[in-house]
C-alpha positions in Angstrom: 74.9 56.4 0.4 74.1 58.9 -2.3 72.7 62.3 -1.9 69.3 62.4 -3.6 67.6 65.7 -4.4 63.8 65.7 -4.1 61.5 68.4 -5.6 58.0 68.2 -4.1 55.8 71.1 -3.1 52.1 71.5 -2.1 51.8 74.2 -4.8 51.8 71.4 -7.4 48.3 70.5 -6.1 46.9 73.8 -7.3 46.5 72.6 -10.9 43.0 71.1 -11.0 41.7 69.5 -14.2 38.3 69.0 -12.7 36.2 66.4 -11.0 36.9 62.8 -12.0 40.1 63.6 -13.9 42.8 61.0 -13.4 45.6 63.5 -13.3 44.3 64.9 -10.0 45.9 66.9 -7.1 45.6 63.8 -4.9 48.5 62.3 -6.8 50.9 64.8 -5.3 49.2 64.7 -1.9 49.8 61.0 -1.8 53.5 61.4 -2.7 54.0 64.1 -0.1 52.4 61.9 2.6 54.6 58.9 1.5 57.8 60.9 1.4 57.0 62.7 4.7 56.4 59.4 6.4 59.6 57.6 5.2 62.9 57.5 6.9 65.2 57.6 3.9 68.6 59.0 4.6 70.4 61.4 2.3 67.2 63.0 0.9 67.8 66.7 0.2 64.8 68.9 -0.5 65.3 71.2 -3.5 63.2 74.4 -3.7 61.5 74.7 -7.1 61.6 77.9 -9.0 59.2 79.1 -11.7 60.5 78.6 -15.2 60.8 81.9 -17.2 59.3 82.5 -20.6 62.9 82.3 -21.9 63.3 78.9 -20.3 60.1 77.6 -21.9 60.9 79.1 -25.3 63.8 76.8 -25.6 61.3 74.2 -26.7 57.9 75.9 -27.0 56.7 78.4 -29.6 56.0 81.9 -28.2 52.5 81.9 -29.5 51.7 78.7 -27.7 53.2 80.1 -24.4 50.8 83.0 -24.8 47.8 80.6 -25.2 48.7 78.8 -22.0 49.2 82.1 -20.1 45.8 83.3 -21.4 44.1 80.1 -20.0 44.7 81.6 -16.5 41.8 84.0 -17.1 39.4 81.1 -17.1 38.2 79.1 -14.1 38.0 76.1 -16.3 39.5 75.7 -19.9 40.0 72.7 -22.2 42.9 72.5 -24.6 41.6 69.2 -25.8 39.2 66.5 -24.6 41.9 65.2 -22.1 43.7 68.4 -21.2 41.7 70.6 -18.9 43.1 73.4 -16.8 42.1 75.8 -14.0 43.1 79.4 -13.3 46.1 78.2 -11.4 47.4 75.7 -14.0 49.7 78.1 -15.9 51.6 79.1 -12.8 51.7 75.5 -11.6 53.1 74.3 -14.9 55.8 76.9 -14.9 56.7 75.8 -11.4 56.8 72.2 -12.6 59.2 72.9 -15.4 61.3 75.2 -13.1 61.4 72.5 -10.4 63.1 70.2 -12.8 65.6 72.9 -13.8 66.4 73.6 -10.2 67.1 69.9 -9.6 69.2 69.6 -12.7 71.2 72.7 -11.5 71.7 71.1 -8.1 73.1 68.0 -9.7 75.4 70.0 -12.0 76.6 72.0 -9.0 77.5 68.9 -7.0 74.9 69.7 -4.3 73.2 66.3 -4.9 74.2 63.2 -6.8 70.9 62.6 -8.5 67.3 63.4 -7.9 63.5 62.9 -8.4 61.2 65.7 -9.3 57.7 65.0 -8.1 56.0 67.7 -10.2 52.7 68.1 -12.0 51.2 68.7 -14.5 53.3 66.1 -16.4 55.0 67.0 -19.7 56.1 64.3 -22.2 53.0 64.6 -24.5 53.4 68.4 -24.8 54.4 69.5 -28.3 56.2 72.7 -29.3 52.9 74.3 -30.0 50.2 72.1 -28.4 49.0 70.9 -25.1 48.1 67.2 -25.1 47.5 64.2 -22.9 47.3 66.1 -19.6 50.5 68.0 -20.4 51.2 71.7 -20.8 54.9 72.2 -20.9 57.4 69.5 -21.7 59.4 69.5 -18.4 62.0 67.0 -19.5 62.6 68.6 -22.9 63.1 72.1 -21.2 65.6 70.5 -18.8 67.5 68.9 -21.6 67.9 72.1 -23.5 68.8 73.9 -20.3 71.5 71.5 -19.5 73.0 72.0 -23.0 72.8 75.8 -23.1 73.5 76.7 -19.5 75.8 73.9 -18.4 77.3 73.1 -21.8 76.4 69.4 -21.6 77.0 68.0 -25.0 74.9 64.8 -25.0 71.7 64.2 -23.0 69.8 60.9 -22.9 66.1 60.8 -22.1 64.7 57.4 -20.9 60.9 57.3 -20.9 59.3 54.4 -19.1 55.7 55.8 -18.9 53.1 53.4 -20.3 52.3 56.0 -23.0 54.8 57.0 -25.7 56.2 60.6 -25.2 55.2 62.0 -28.6 56.1 65.5 -27.6 59.6 64.7 -26.4 60.3 62.5 -29.5 59.2 65.2 -31.9 61.2 68.0 -30.2 64.4 66.1 -30.6 63.9 63.7 -33.5 66.3 65.6 -35.8 68.9 66.3 -33.0 71.8 63.9 -32.7 72.8 65.4 -29.3 69.7 64.3 -27.5 68.8 60.6 -27.5 65.2 59.7 -26.7 64.5 56.1 -25.7 61.0 55.0 -24.8 59.4 51.7 -23.6 55.6 51.9 -23.9 52.4 50.0 -24.5 51.7 49.9 -28.2 49.3 50.3 -29.9 48.0 52.7 -27.4 47.5 56.5 -26.8 48.9 58.7 -28.4 49.5 56.3 -31.4 53.1 57.2 -31.9 56.3 55.3 -31.0 56.4 52.5 -33.5 59.5 50.4 -33.9 60.3 52.2 -37.2 60.4 55.7 -35.8 64.1 56.3 -35.4 64.5 60.0 -35.9 65.0 62.1 -39.0 67.8 63.9 -40.8 70.9 64.2 -38.6 69.0 62.7 -35.8 68.4 59.3 -37.4 69.3 56.7 -34.8 68.9 58.8 -31.7 65.3 57.9 -31.4 64.9 54.4 -29.9 61.4 53.0 -29.5 60.6 49.7 -27.7 56.8 49.3 -28.3 55.4 46.5 -26.1 52.0 44.7 -26.2 49.7 45.0 -23.3 50.3 42.5 -20.5 54.1 42.9 -20.3 55.6 43.1 -16.8 58.7 43.2 -14.7 60.6 40.5 -16.6 60.2 42.0 -20.1 61.1 45.5 -18.9 64.2 44.3 -17.0 65.4 42.2 -20.0 65.0 45.2 -22.3 66.9 47.5 -19.9 69.7 44.9 -19.8 69.8 44.1 -23.5 68.9 47.5 -25.0 68.8 50.5 -22.6 72.1 49.9 -20.9 74.2 49.2 -24.1 72.6 52.1 -25.9 73.4 54.3 -23.0 77.0 53.1 -23.0 77.4 53.6 -26.8 75.8 57.1 -26.8 77.8 58.1 -23.6 75.6 60.9 -22.4 76.9 63.3 -19.8 73.4 63.5 -18.2 70.4 61.2 -18.1 66.8 62.4 -17.6 64.0 59.9 -17.0 60.3 60.5 -17.9 59.2 58.4 -14.9 55.6 57.5 -15.4 54.3 54.7 -13.1 51.2 53.9 -15.1 52.6 50.6 -16.4 51.9 49.3 -12.9 49.5 46.4 -12.8 47.2 48.4 -10.5 47.0 51.4 -12.8 43.5 52.2 -14.2 44.7 53.7 -17.5 47.5 51.3 -18.6 47.4 47.6 -19.5 50.8 46.5 -18.2 51.8 44.4 -15.2 54.8 46.1 -13.7 55.2 46.1 -9.9 57.0 48.2 -7.3 59.9 45.7 -7.4 60.0 46.0 -11.2 60.4 49.8 -11.1 63.2 49.4 -8.5 65.0 46.9 -10.8 64.9 49.0 -13.9 65.9 52.1 -12.0 68.9 50.2 -10.6 70.0 49.0 -14.0 69.8 52.5 -15.4 71.7 54.0 -12.5 74.4 51.4 -12.8 75.2 52.4 -16.4 74.7 56.1 -15.6 77.3 55.8 -12.9 79.8 54.6 -15.5 79.1 57.0 -18.4 77.7 60.1 -16.7 79.2 60.1 -13.2 75.8 59.2 -11.9 74.1 62.4 -13.1 70.5 61.3 -13.4 67.2 63.1 -12.7 63.9 61.3 -12.8 60.8 63.4 -13.5 57.2 62.3 -12.6 54.9 61.7 -15.6 51.9 59.4 -15.3 50.7 57.0 -12.6 47.1 57.2 -11.5 46.6 54.5 -8.8 47.6 56.3 -5.6 48.8 53.2 -3.8 50.9 52.0 -6.7 52.2 55.5 -7.4 53.4 56.0 -3.8 54.9 52.5 -3.5 56.8 52.7 -6.7 58.1 56.2 -6.1 59.4 55.1 -2.7 61.2 52.2 -4.3 62.8 54.4 -6.9 63.9 56.8 -4.1 65.5 53.8 -2.4 67.5 53.0 -5.6 68.5 56.6 -6.2 69.8 56.8 -2.7 71.7 53.5 -3.0 69.5 51.5 -0.6 69.2 48.3 -2.6 66.3 46.4 -1.2 65.3 44.2 -4.2 67.4 41.7 -6.1 67.0 42.0 -9.9 64.4 39.7 -11.2 65.5 36.7 -13.4 65.2 37.6 -17.0 64.4 34.0 -17.9 60.7 34.7 -17.2 60.5 37.3 -20.0 58.5 36.4 -23.1 61.0 36.0 -25.9 58.4 36.5 -28.6 58.0 40.1 -27.2 61.6 41.0 -26.4 63.7 39.3 -29.0 62.3 41.2 -32.1 62.8 44.5 -30.3 66.4 43.7 -29.5 67.0 42.4 -33.1 65.6 45.6 -34.6 68.2 47.8 -32.8 71.0 45.3 -33.0 73.0 46.5 -36.0 72.8 50.2 -35.1 73.8 49.8 -31.5 75.8 46.6 -31.5 73.3 44.7 -29.4 73.6 41.0 -28.5 70.6 38.9 -29.4 70.3 35.9 -27.0 
């Protein structure tokens, strides 16, 4: 049984993008109800803290931080057509980034083995100087830099399984060989980035790994790519810490995505990632909530990931024979030479 840290707090429900917005406070309320009602052993609540301006400035421009702070003077404010905020959003976003930092600190201190940060607003679309796609601060990116600067972690791997490509995270690290960003996402789709040929730039060439998938992919395709690409890339890169942008909007019930993942599928890919993380990073892994907009699918998938984090294996891995080879084989082949992958 592993000790799993959980960050979840009713204050994350204060951020209100307005009526009808999919990234709504009810997402966190549903997760609080699900986690409060479960009997998972080994869960340890971690108190979030508010990220400081210095924390956020590790990845965000000071001028942009001022713009987000100024939005607190408005009852309702739009950074773009998708990204609306309320007066409480700035403080809530600082608490979201800080909650991930508190959980990463707890893992590094040995207080927990791994963890899940159920925070909002999400972060992986946020650029250095721009809010985008429901995101204000790039929570995972801030945590990656924090791990490097405070804890002297040399190599961090970020695995993004949200249905949307994490343009902000990729751009923040695409010239940095010490942070590997790997994304599986629907493509073509919002935000339009994440093609197979985006592999980083300058000294960071090779440490951006994109696995763009057509709509309609499900558990089998994701599991095969975790086995054939994600795990071997993780072994070769040998990170000391793994962060996960854990969006659940590739679920077949999700109203925004076009994929066919299930609760069992999320459990399976989480297990595969944790298996390799145990070998290369002593199990140091923190998953951070990104998307997921059907409340039933979100709660069910999160509980299955919590089971996997805690070592309660309830689902056998799905047979990879059901994966569509016309989808997976070209992706594996594209990364074969750089990462020494086996093409079946």
